[in-house]
N, C-alpha and C positions, 0 to 999 in steps of 0.2 A: 540386617545386611545393608551396608552403606556404600557398596561398590558394585553397582548393577552391571558394569561392563568389565569386571575383572576377568582377565584372561583373553580379552578381545583386542583386536588390533585395527586401528583406523588410519586412513589417510585423509588429511584435511587440506584442501587446495583452495586458495583465496582467503587471505588473512585480514579481511576488512571487518565491517561492523558485526557480521555473524560468524565469520570463520575463526578468528582468534579466540573469542569467547567460547565457541564450541570446543576448540582444542583444549582450552583450560578446563572446562567442565568434564570432558571425556577423561582427561588425565586424573582429575579429582575423583571420578567415578571408577577408577581402577584400570582404565584402558592404556594400552601402549599406542602412542600417537606419532605419526610422521607428518610433518607439515611442509607446505610449499606455497610460494606466491611468486608470480612473475616479476614482481617489483623488489628490487634489492633492499630498499628501506624496510619493507614489511618483513622480509626474511631476517634482516638483522635484528629487528625488534623482537621477533619470535626467538631468535637464538639467545638474546639477552635473558629471556625467561626460561632458558634451559631446554627448549624443544629440540627434537631431532629434525633439523631442517635439511631436506633433500627431496629430489623428485622421487615419488613412489614408483616402484617397478615390480612387475610380476616375478622378476628374478629373485626378489627378496623373500618370497614366500606368501603365505595366505594373508589377505586383508578381509575383515568382516564387512567393510563398507568404505566407499569414497564419499566424504562429505564435501560437496562442491558448492562454493558460494553461489547463491541464487542467480547472480548476474552473469555467471560464466556458463556458456552453452555446452550441453552435452550431446545435442543432436544438431539443431539448426541455429543460425545459418551455417556455422562451421564448428564442429566439436573441438573443444580444447584437447590438447594432446593427452593429458591425464585422463580425460573422459574416454578417449579412444582406448587407452590401455585398460581401463576398468571394464569396459564393455567386452573387450576381447578376452579378458581374464575371468569374466563372469562375476565381477565384483559389483554389488549393488551401488547405484549412485543415489544418495539420499540427501534430504534436507534435515536441518537440525531439529525441526518440529517433530519429525518422525522419531528421532532419538530421545527427545523429551518424553514422548508418549511411552516408548519402550522402557525408559528409566523409571518413570512414575509407576508403571504397572509392575515392573520387577521389584520395586521397593514396597509393593503391597498397597499403595494408595488407590482408592476408588474415585478420586477426584474426576469430575466430568470435564469434557472438552467441548467448547463452542468455537466453531470456525466460521470466519466471515470473509467473503470474497465478493468480487464484482469489479467491473471496469472502474467505476467511480463510487465514492461514498463509503468505502470499507473502513477507512481510518476513523471517520467520525462515528460510524456505527459501532466499531470495536471499542473506542474510548467511551461512548455513551453506555454501552452494555456494562462495561466494567464499573462505570460510575454508579449505575443503578444497583449493581450487585453490592457495591460498597455501602450505599445508602441502606440496603436491605440487611446489612450485617453478615453477608456471605463472603467467606475468604475467597479472594480471587487474585489472579495475576494475568496481566495483559502484555502481549508482545508479539514476536515473530516479525512480520513485515513492518510493524509499527512499534517504536520504542525499543525495549530490550530484545536481544536475540532470544529465540525460543529456549535454547538450552541453558541460558543464563537464569531462567526463571526458577523460583524456589519450588521445592517439593511440597505440594499442598496436602492438607488432610483430606479425609474421605468426603467431607462436605464442601470441599473447595471446587472452584471452577477456573479452568484456563480459558482465557478469551484471546484467540489467536487470529490476527489479520493474516490471511493467506493470499499471496500473489500467485499468479498462474505459474511462475517459475518454481515456486515452492510446491505447489499442488502436484506437479508432474513428477515429483521425487518422493512420493509417499509409498509405504509398503503395507503397514498394518494399522496406522492411525485411523481410528473411527471417531467421528464427531457426534457426540450425543445430540448436539444442535448444530446443523449446518445452514448457513445463510448465503444465498447468492442474490445480490441486489439488482444487477443489470448487466447487460452485455452490449458493447459497441466495439468496433474494430480497434485493436490495440496489440502491440507486440507481435504483429503478424510475421515479422522477419524471424522471430524465435519459434513460432508455432506453425509456420508454413502458410496458413490461410485461416479464415474465420472458423472453419470446422475444427481445425486443430486447436485453436484458441478456446473454443467452446468445450472441446473434449477435456482440455486441461482444467478448466473451471469446474467441470462436472465432477471432478475428483473430490470436491468438498462433500459430496454425498456418497462417496464410495464406502462400501462396507457397513452402511447404516442398516439397522434392523428395526423391528416393530417398536422397540423401546425408544427410538430416536425420532427427532423432528427435523424435517426439511422445510426451510422457509425460503421462498423465492419471489422476487419481484416479477411483475407481468406487464411492464410498461413498454417492452420492446419485443420484437418478433422472436429473436433468438432465445430470450428468456422464456417466452410463452411456449416455444417448442420444447425447452428443457422441462418446463412444468408438466407438459403432456407426458413426457417420459417418466417423470417422477410419480405421476398418478398410478403407474404400474409397479412402483417399487414399494418395499415394505414399510418405510418410515412414514410417520404422520406428516401429511402435506399441508402447509399453510401458504397461501398466496397473498401477496401484499401489493398495494398500489397507493400512491399518494392521493389518488382521487377518493379513497375511502377513509382518509385520515385527516383530521383537522391540523392546521399549522400549529406546531407546538408553541406554548406560551413562553418563549425563550428566544431572545435576540440571537443567541449563539446558534440557534437552529432555524434561522429564517430561510424562507424559500421553499418551493415545492419539493425540491430534491431532498431537503432535510426532513420534510414530512414523511417521505418514504424511509429515510434512515431511522427516524424515531419510531415508525411503525415496526420496522424490522427488529430494532433493539427491544421494543416492548414485547413483541411476540416471542423473541428469544428468552427474555426474562420470564415470561409466563411459563414457557416450556421448562424452565429451570426452577419453577416453584416460587417465584417472587410474588409478593402481594401487590394488588392494584395500587395501594397507598404508596408503597415504596417505588413503584414504577413512575407514578405521577410526580412524586417528590424528586426522583432522579432526573426526569426530563426537565423539571422546572429549575433545578439547580446546576445543570450541566454547564461547565465554564467554556466549552468550545475548545477548538484545537488551533494551534499556531499554523500559519500559512494557508488557512482555509477561510477566505473572505474575512480576514482579520483586520480590523481597524488598528493601525499601528502608530499613527501620528495625526495631529491636526496642527497645521501651521498657517497663520494668516487666513483662517477660515477655510482652508483646503484640507479635505480628508484624504488620507493615504490608506488604501486598502491592499493588503498583502495576500494574494491568492496564488502564491508560488507553487502550491500543490497541483495546480491545474496544468498537467503535463500533456493534455490533449484537448481538442476542441470541445468535446462533450463536457469535460470538467469545467472548462472556461465558461461555457454557456450558462452554467448554474450561478456563477457569480455575476456575470454580465446581466442576467435577468433580474438581479436585485436592485439595479439602479436605472432610473429613467434616462439619464445622460451621464457620460463620464469621459475623461481623457484616458485613453488606453495605452498601456505599455505591454508589449508582447514580443514573442519571438524566442528562438532557440533551435532545437532540433525537432523539426516537424514530424508528426505521425502521419500515417496514411490518410489522405484526404485533406491535409493541411487545415485551413480555416473555412473551407467551403460550407460546412454545416452551420457556421455562425452567421451566414448571410442575413437571416431574418433579424439579427440583432445589430447589424451594421448601422441602422439609422440612430441608434443610441450613442454612437461614438462621435464625440465632438471633434476629436483629433487623435491620431495614433502615432506613437513613437515606437519604432521597431528595432529589435536588437538581434544579435546572434546569427548563427549559420544560415537559417532560413528566413531571417527577417526581411530580406529583399523580396523574397517570393510572397510573403504576407503583404508587403507594401504594394506590390504590383496588383494583387487581387483587390486590395482596398481601393486603389486608384481606379480600377475598372468599375468599381461600385460607386465611385464619386465621393469616397471618404477621404478627407484631408489627412495626410500622413507624411512622416519623414522617417527614413531609415537612418538611425544614428549609431548603430553598432553595439553600444555597451550601455549598461545601466547607469554608469557614471555620467553619460551624456543624456540619457533618456529621462531620468528622474527630475533634474533641474528644469529641463525643457517642458516636461509635462506639468510641473508645478506652476510655471509661468502661464501656460495655456489654461490651466484650471482656475487660476486666480482671475483670469479675464473672462471665464465662462462658468461652467457648471459647478465648480468647487469640489470635484472628486477626481482623484487619480486612482485608477484601478490597474494594479499589476496582476494580470491573469494571463500567463504566457502562452497558453494553448500549445505548448511544446516542451520537450524534455530539456534538461539543463546541461547535459554532458559536454556541450561544446565549450562552455565558459566556466562551469561550476561542477564540483564533484557530485552534487545532489541538489534537490529542490530546497532542502532546508538551508544550506549555505547561500543559495540564490536568494531566498526570502529574507535571510538575515542581512544580506548586503542591501537589498531594497529598503529594508527597515532603517538601516543606518543612514542611507541617503535621504530617506523621507524625513528623518529627524534632523538632517543636516549634521549628523554626528560622524563626520568623516575626517 
């Protein structure tokens, strides 16, 4: 059987990085698909591929599910109109990772699923686990919130492993997916507008462990209070519980995994690999040879003795603290759409900042906080102004420009990747 969704009907709303690939695969798998996007260009692109482009409606008859792009809210802060229709019609609102699981199982594959979440570190841990599995010769496919959309991944054989980075937006839209290995790295305030409060955010993250049984493994970091509380809850659940902390793990012998936070990431990936039957030799070799990820404390250029570090993935203060902690002194480029708390939690690291150049929607708020702390800074608005200014300041001082925004990108860029690529071009003076 090669059409696991034959006879089923889906609505796909939001035709971006995950939506359009999901629609293609659903059609390939035998489903009838109606697609919609609020953007005319996305609708036109789907129409060129022959999709039925229109707003789904209960009046059209039964739908098996609404596949809603992760970034589109179905509850808070305000549900999208199509989500309201689906809820009123009793149509499940799902993420494409759920449909990948359903398809794989319907096609008879016993491939295992490893899910990785956390406020920070999940991309590195996902990529590292996939790398270790590759070193061990185990068929694997990594994706979801990182890399390929989940439903774009190939159908793996019985001995294969799916390594899925799961955001809270995705986790709250699961129905049957059970992770043979579930990893929750850490919890700090993030996406509170979407989940209502910290309790709602933690509840979404806890879905990584939903439906696990005694054959499954739950791995959780215990370096913050919300995670320790979740670990206490997990102690009463059927899955094998493994707690991790960077305090109990040596810094990996790999520059791509520098820093205390990466010790925890490596610990998590190692424990996940062990749970999946990987040998100690393959785990050590995988950690040693891991190439790292773009946009995570990545050295992208050296000009006139100045190092440029691209940490565009740091979309909140907690993430930025991890890169900032790697350098004794640096010229800081930061700003964008601030998360709850802004940069207040970075105050202990302010003495490391020789000078800051702030950009974006909340850059002026960051500048005011730094001024209160006596940190020299300028609000310059854009990366085009910030990078050359930071370069001159670093030449006269510490020799390091760190772009670790501590804020989301959506005021000036479609995502952190595009933001990081722009910084890299400016750092190389390739403009």
